[in-house]
C-alpha positions as CSV (number, residue, x, y, z in Angstrom):
1,M,12.3,11.4,11.2
2,R,12.1,9.6,14.9
3,I,8.9,7.8,14.2
4,G,7.3,5.8,17.2
5,V,4.5,3.2,16.6
6,I,2.2,2.5,19.5
7,G,0.3,-1.0,18.5
8,T,1.6,-3.1,15.5
9,G,-1.5,-4.7,14.0
10,T,-2.2,-5.0,10.6
11,I,-2.5,-1.7,9.1
12,A,0.1,-0.3,11.4
13,T,2.8,-2.9,10.2
14,A,1.7,-2.0,6.7
15,V,2.3,1.4,7.3
16,V,5.9,0.5,9.1
17,R,6.8,-1.4,5.9
18,G,5.8,1.2,3.5
19,I,7.9,3.9,5.3
20,A,10.9,2.4,6.7
21,G,12.7,2.5,3.7
22,D,12.9,6.2,3.8
23,G,15.9,6.5,6.4
24,H,13.4,7.0,9.5
25,Q,14.2,5.7,13.1
26,I,11.1,3.6,13.8
27,T,10.6,2.0,17.4
28,V,7.6,0.0,17.1
29,S,5.3,-1.5,20.3
30,A,6.4,-4.8,21.7
31,R,2.7,-5.6,21.8
32,S,1.7,-7.6,19.0
33,A,4.9,-9.5,19.5
34,A,4.9,-11.6,15.9
35,N,4.8,-8.5,14.2
36,S,7.1,-6.2,16.2
37,R,9.7,-8.8,15.8
38,A,9.3,-9.3,11.9
39,L,9.5,-5.8,11.6
40,A,12.6,-5.5,13.6
41,A,14.2,-8.6,11.4
42,E,13.5,-7.1,8.3
43,F,14.4,-3.7,9.0
44,E,17.7,-2.3,10.3
45,N,16.4,1.0,11.6
46,V,13.3,-0.4,13.2
47,C,13.9,-1.5,16.8
48,V,11.1,-3.0,19.5
49,A,10.1,-1.1,22.6
50,E,7.7,-1.1,25.5
51,N,4.6,1.6,25.0
52,Q,6.7,4.4,27.0
53,A,9.8,3.5,25.7
54,V,8.5,4.3,22.3
55,L,7.0,7.4,23.3
56,D,10.3,8.5,25.0
57,T,12.4,7.8,21.5
58,C,10.4,9.6,18.9
59,D,9.0,12.7,17.5
60,V,6.3,11.4,15.7
61,V,3.9,8.9,17.3
62,L,1.8,6.5,15.4
63,I,-1.3,5.5,17.3
64,G,-2.2,1.8,15.8
65,T,-4.3,0.2,18.3
66,T,-8.1,-0.2,17.7
67,G,-10.4,2.1,19.1
68,A,-11.6,-0.2,22.0
69,Q,-7.9,-0.8,23.1
70,A,-6.8,3.1,23.0
71,D,-7.9,3.6,26.4
72,A,-6.2,1.0,28.3
73,A,-3.3,1.5,26.0
74,L,-2.6,5.0,26.0
75,E,-3.9,6.4,29.6
76,P,-1.0,4.8,31.5
77,L,1.7,7.0,29.0
78,S,3.1,10.1,29.5
79,F,2.9,12.1,26.3
80,R,5.4,15.2,25.3
81,P,3.7,18.5,24.4
82,D,6.1,18.3,21.4
83,H,5.0,15.0,20.0
84,I,3.3,15.1,17.0
85,V,0.4,12.3,17.3
86,V,-1.0,10.8,14.0
87,S,-4.2,8.4,14.8
88,L,-4.4,5.3,12.6
89,M,-8.0,4.7,14.1
90,G,-10.6,5.3,12.0
91,D,-13.0,4.4,14.9
92,L,-11.9,6.8,17.5
93,P,-13.0,10.7,17.0
94,L,-9.9,12.9,17.2
95,D,-11.3,14.7,20.0
96,H,-11.4,11.5,22.1
97,V,-7.3,11.0,20.8
98,A,-6.7,14.7,22.2
99,R,-7.8,13.8,25.5
100,L,-5.6,10.5,25.6
101,V,-2.6,12.1,24.1
102,A,-2.8,15.3,26.1
103,P,-0.5,17.5,26.7
104,A,0.3,16.5,22.9
105,E,-2.2,18.9,20.6
106,N,-3.7,18.7,17.3
107,P,-3.6,15.0,16.8
108,V,-4.1,14.1,12.8
109,M,-6.4,10.8,11.8
110,L,-4.5,8.9,8.9
111,I,-6.2,6.3,7.4
112,P,-4.3,4.2,5.0
113,F,-5.0,0.8,3.3
114,P,-3.1,-2.4,3.0
115,V,-1.4,-1.9,0.0
116,I,0.3,1.1,1.7
117,A,2.9,-1.5,2.5
118,T,4.5,-1.0,-1.1
119,G,3.1,2.2,-2.4
120,G,0.4,3.2,-4.5
121,S,-2.5,3.6,-2.0
122,P,-5.2,6.1,-1.4
123,V,-4.3,7.6,2.0
124,F,-6.8,9.6,4.2
125,S,-5.7,12.7,6.3
126,C,-7.9,14.6,8.5
127,P,-7.1,17.5,9.0
128,P,-4.6,18.3,6.1
129,S,-1.1,17.2,7.5
130,P,2.6,18.2,6.4
131,T,3.9,15.6,8.8
132,V,1.3,13.0,7.0
133,Q,2.5,14.2,3.5
134,A,6.1,13.9,4.2
135,L,5.6,10.4,5.8
136,V,3.5,8.7,3.1
137,G,2.7,11.2,0.1
138,A,5.5,10.2,-2.0
139,R,4.3,6.9,-3.3
140,N,1.1,7.4,-2.1
141,L,-2.2,9.4,-2.8
142,V,-3.1,11.5,0.2
143,I,-6.6,12.7,0.3
144,A,-6.9,15.2,2.9
145,F,-10.0,16.3,4.5
146,D,-10.8,19.5,7.0
147,D,-13.9,17.6,8.4
148,P,-14.2,13.9,9.3
149,A,-17.8,13.9,8.2
150,Q,-16.6,14.4,4.4
151,M,-14.7,11.3,4.9
152,V,-17.8,8.8,5.3
153,P,-18.9,8.8,1.8
154,F,-15.0,7.3,0.8
155,M,-15.4,5.1,3.3
156,A,-18.0,3.5,2.3
157,A,-16.9,3.5,-1.3
158,Q,-13.7,2.1,-0.2
159,A,-15.9,-1.1,0.5
160,T,-16.1,-1.8,-3.3
161,L,-12.8,-3.5,-3.2
162,S,-13.8,-6.6,-1.9
163,P,-16.6,-6.9,-4.4
164,A,-14.4,-6.2,-7.0
165,L,-11.6,-8.6,-6.5
166,K,-14.4,-11.1,-5.8
167,L,-15.8,-10.5,-9.4
168,V,-12.2,-10.9,-10.8
169,A,-11.5,-14.2,-9.0
170,T,-14.8,-15.6,-10.0
171,A,-13.8,-15.1,-13.4
172,G,-10.5,-16.2,-12.7
173,E,-12.3,-19.5,-11.4
174,W,-14.6,-19.8,-14.5
175,L,-11.7,-19.4,-16.9
176,A,-9.2,-21.8,-14.6
177,E,-12.0,-24.4,-15.2
178,R,-11.8,-24.3,-19.0
179,T,-8.3,-24.1,-19.4
180,G,-7.0,-26.3,-16.5
181,D,-4.3,-23.2,-15.9
182,A,-5.3,-21.4,-12.9
183,T,-2.0,-19.4,-12.7
184,R,-2.2,-18.2,-16.2
185,A,-6.1,-17.4,-15.7
186,E,-5.5,-15.0,-12.8
187,A,-2.0,-13.5,-14.3
188,F,-3.9,-12.8,-17.5
189,L,-7.2,-11.1,-15.9
190,T,-5.4,-9.4,-13.3
191,T,-2.7,-7.8,-15.6
192,L,-5.6,-6.9,-17.9
193,I,-7.6,-5.2,-15.4
194,A,-4.6,-3.0,-13.8
195,N,-3.6,-1.7,-16.8
196,S,-6.6,-0.8,-18.4
197,M,-7.3,1.2,-15.2
198,K,-4.1,3.0,-15.8
199,A,-5.2,4.0,-19.3
200,G,-7.2,7.1,-18.3
201,S,-10.6,7.9,-16.7
202,L,-13.1,5.4,-15.8
203,A,-15.7,6.9,-18.6
204,D,-12.9,6.8,-21.2
205,S,-12.0,3.1,-20.0
206,L,-15.6,2.1,-20.2
207,A,-16.2,3.9,-23.5
208,A,-13.4,2.4,-25.1
209,L,-15.0,-1.1,-24.1
210,D,-18.4,-0.1,-25.4
211,T,-18.1,-1.7,-29.3
212,P,-21.4,-2.4,-29.8
213,G,-22.3,-6.1,-29.8
214,G,-18.9,-6.8,-28.0
215,Y,-18.4,-9.3,-25.3
216,N,-17.6,-6.3,-22.8
217,Q,-20.9,-4.3,-23.6
218,R,-22.9,-7.8,-23.4
219,L,-21.4,-9.2,-20.5
220,R,-21.9,-5.7,-18.6
221,D,-25.4,-5.2,-20.1
222,H,-25.9,-8.7,-18.6
223,M,-24.9,-7.6,-15.0
224,E,-26.8,-4.3,-15.1
225,P,-29.0,-5.0,-11.8
226,G,-25.9,-5.8,-10.1
227,Y,-24.7,-2.1,-10.1
228,H,-27.8,-0.7,-8.7
229,L,-27.4,-3.3,-5.9
230,L,-24.1,-1.8,-5.8
231,R,-25.6,1.7,-5.0
232,D,-28.3,0.5,-2.9
233,G,-25.1,-1.1,-0.7
234,L,-23.2,1.9,-1.0
235,D,-26.3,4.1,0.6
236,K,-26.5,1.8,3.4
237,L,-23.0,1.8,4.3
238,Q,-23.0,5.7,4.4
239,G,-26.1,5.4,6.8
């Protein structure tokens, strides 16, 4: 595919890194110059151009600005009717995007996460899109929605990532203090947890760790009030 990227912030840069090895011709915006230059230096099939030149040389357009920047960035540009527009802006409704990219039609929303740079990431698509599937589906889990409202609880739930990492980091600090080896402490915990989550469903994994009086059961029971706080926090995020 001939792919253009308008806006090369953290998420758009991660997407480019995730798809650059698939043989696409990719042109990225000259804005966010440090990220653009880094991508062009890293991949032979990535080049840098001004925004209109990005559009003129591509068939699929990834919009990676923020919603607040979108009007100023996109209104001066001329889109073609045959452009396939994929918005990475979770904070801008698709009907607003559609007005900005006309005469291109039927933009799609793609919500990735930073780990898409290396693969194995969940990716939200609304509406379902064969273009999104072709771009990122080979190495990532594409979860498609017919209506943006269906994404709302998923967006709230994804916020568990930071508390989960903080929990592991705290345990790693505790272990490092007692062993004097921070590197081995972190490697032990991340390997243990990552591979345990690959072993089956969450319910099966929890059941396997439910030995009466065992370390896992005792600590989980000690932390029980925190799980109620988590549910309350998710309810607030969903709104």
